[in-house]
Steps between C-alpha positions, in 0.01 A plus 500: 500500500549322179836530349691426183717194486696285266372213704159648552488796694251476788311195486306328767270204450161393624460162662521308821789578730717227639373572851153589625414867520452655839250780526605789727299803598362668190489868420125484556554406864475852638827621639672162482879511505660252261856383436457458125287587201369328191244596239220283640621484861644148487840440659692177529718610791367584849602803700763307694670331204876465527607478134370420154471127433713510188820647645804317636571638844841332492603670175845653551568866434778600266622489142379676189200457277566655160271505200364710215161672517198281427225741602450874498254750635445876484807661338727195499667342197630149439817635341625806684451745786582865553326578829456366852148640512284216365163648599464797263472548125837665442813298432553125480464365851740238635379145553473387861420833662198339671751318723612832646168613645269346757127487435208502739431132434669212318356238265464132572620300199263209562177703490350686203500847653550489878733742679623505860649766721849635437549869591141493623428230756120521466215691342157598624232538233189716532158339448457677166845376392606851406743570786800283580686578822845341507706453815867537416775284646711700746815313395471602134779729384711634216851396417647811668344402833206741485155371595252410228170649612148549378606848387741341251232259377245780453757715321590212268143419400402861442820567305452197277140602437612848395839444337545128440501315171170550310410137562535552875287812481229313309492218753489741794208698367265336754734584787382842616767574758750359747544664840708441811327625816807380689824313431342159564176540305441525126148572377423438134166616363349355184227624269153352501464213254876462506658220304515189712876449469616858560586440869721206398676724251547774761663265750744376232643844421844608625540712810742790453665723758316831527809663649715380208268643236446827681835608356462326162241498225322167479407509133852527357709234333816459707788265571523616861456200730169544684452443870321169533321294762492153341708183529758623248678824419659614176862389474738524205357596164592635161214658307390296198722205599429351844363572846551319831283496809661419835304322773449716809625260765336678791174565316217570741256269319718191473328303777141578408276212387491640144882510483625182664677266260521753216737777389782247521759641259756753622504655152236511228646619171343587163704500181378694196552394139347654190523181297371153593787322328754700694301440819509126441875510448527691826318219682710226343811693609362518858462878493170441673364190670127460431313521173142438397502405135254691284646401163388152395783475248755550777333240724493246218846555352740699716509328838777268391797698631745318730354620830163349409653172389702455818218608733633834616196665342162351589183521295149481643153544361288668764124440481263793489132456583425871482332678207737526207384846404514686172784532256444634154537774244279780631340712228488873570134579431563867570618510138220528245636227275435244774154627591307224322490166683497319164843646424628382834359151447671485161829555683415206729422275205836580339714373788594131468559392859531132416787559257671748734474267799629199306776674307626774729397395851556122490135427576542630855188716518121493491284765337363773722128571465422722797658743749361260764672202336536186711252610767133462591450862400551418130180477293430161345202375303169688491443751781338379821172654621704707746715636218197569281349706781813714512524534121133559417505879569755533219317304234515706184806689628739205481544243222240222496776242543528611862181302562638188334832320491801718594741596224789258454798572272507282188703181472711500183621212287852571627635584155597856591257640240160341551315603185154454652582730791663759274193496274283559806728785609483656153120482501484664842714786371279540192189502719660781703558702181873425456548418134805403296634776277821460300585197710464689829227478762339843521305651787157653436662846502734398215817459706708185470441273801831499686579332830810544713574240768692659789756280675776546756686170485634314197407153626143559379601589146465141369140488623414816308657408166248233388211706633613807306539281193138386529382858542688581182300230320191697603647818351578652838829691520627370834840566656688444823660782700759388757584778749699519820314432829486866606346613173267201503363583844457866409305411186286243681418744779400763241304237298721589204483166318286292265544155651716391795548184703396498861451230758300523819320277744223584740438440866309194617255741654501782244343830582635853473812351341295447180461872437856567374454227238141534383336828601417801286678718754821299459473530121570870545749469788863538399700200614200271550497136397197548272716486189211418270311815601192305609221750567187287514207589728404135536851410614505794741170384650612140531821608670281675756295182542819306570615762748163488677464121517422380852627147459734298282223337297354836395848628424573200277180545298572871455856425383368254245255761372782753470713241321226448238471870424877550492554210262215617277678836466804348321732738683806278467658219305538233772838334519593208726554373853624204697394380844849410619814705549839364398779628722872441516740586779853438611484233768553721803134533605233301672129563541201362691390158382148622435488849359188704577244533226549872450877529545543470125382857469778702660359848467485527877795514737342221705512231231731372230832326465701798625302480825418135568816327376830496684872470436653159573863553599585129469369487144692817418821345634445186293438716197833672545678166534333372183646776285 
């Protein structure tokens, strides 16, 4: 699924792979048994592959990888945790819980969406592609020594569909049922016209112990350590402060092709800070070892402490060829005052990105235009004939601009208060019936136009101040409300806000994962990622077209059509992105010379620095001597 990330939550790109694609048996080949799955049936690795190309089989095991959260999903927070159940709505789930549970299949980090057998060694797909019959590995087990069987897998999928986080429930709506006719066989049945990527989502979900949850409620927030089946188990932790995961040294899956050369650290540890400045000081004091830098000011000015100067802390800029995704101020259109697109466009015109980037962010960023930024799925120029064909049924229901050039945020003069753009914003407000009365902008109903920006971390306050000042020039009474992370998440999940920042990125092969962000259903689903409250029949229909695409070309055209309609809706004030990722780490690690294209997106337990990198004992010893 797509996820939220400071880096960019999910993000996979479209383009040629570094190695030729191999084409295994497809789902359409009646009764064929396959060792892996992908959206369009293409797999790089054959059935007898030994390991992923990008791993180092000689990587030593040992040491600790410690960091702060850079991505979150479901009920997780960047700043705190209060529960070890990260798959429900209640509580604040701990980072890293995906390491504790095995899944049916594991992702390859050098393919856009391919997965290969983990707890399931193979899958047989019915000719109508509605029934998937998985054969479970007999060696799979839980950390207490009990066998992991198809009964556990069926229990887990059915439980998540009934009691999981609302986003899980939404994405499992096309999974009708999961059954285990015997301990070795899992049968998953899907609905007709199911979303193309639902099976890939199903095989990525955690497998829980049915016996463990027979005596415990699943849908409760708890700090009880759950019984796991993955490469790590929960170790030491202190709620709201840190959590450690200990490598299971006799893990049943360690010598499988999908596991060789990865899961190298003995301990993976997450530290939690509620303030970015304090978090940076923690890194410079070696309280944790790895940091991706999300604050351009820090990267430009604060990496001059002694450990950087003498080489004990290394800095790298990792390339990222995947879609950069969407970051912006999302406007809650559920509120009447934001119902007119002209009002929302006025808010876009009032933000001076050029000044903000130059003055606050050291020129480190580019302006975001699209949720498909930096990918072939982003609309550019006039629509192609293929896009026109998709959009034509909605002519008259969507703005005419959809059939022309896609909307692009304005470029300011960089002064901080571009008078031409503010005049345009003022005219848009007047056209929407918002007049100036006694120096205040007034809504058509006579109320003063007030906007509250909701925020959960102070590092973004400088970015809001000039924007709020410009809104004041327009007569809008704008303010900033900084709340603690728990209150922030509660308000976001209840859609109790005017405008809030969110960042997300989408899969290289998007499908059902689009619904939580764009669908009318998600607009009404508590806890969904559709912060703007988008409820647009044209967008709903185009999401279905994307889901139903039979090939990548058709999918790309449908995504571009969706992008045009989304951008014409003015649902957000686009912010910024960059296509590289600055990281810093204490010089105790090493990593493969050529990182896989999709490892940058560590929402999965099969990719990311915590999985692919390793601890170098010789470097660590040298570091101690250099003190």
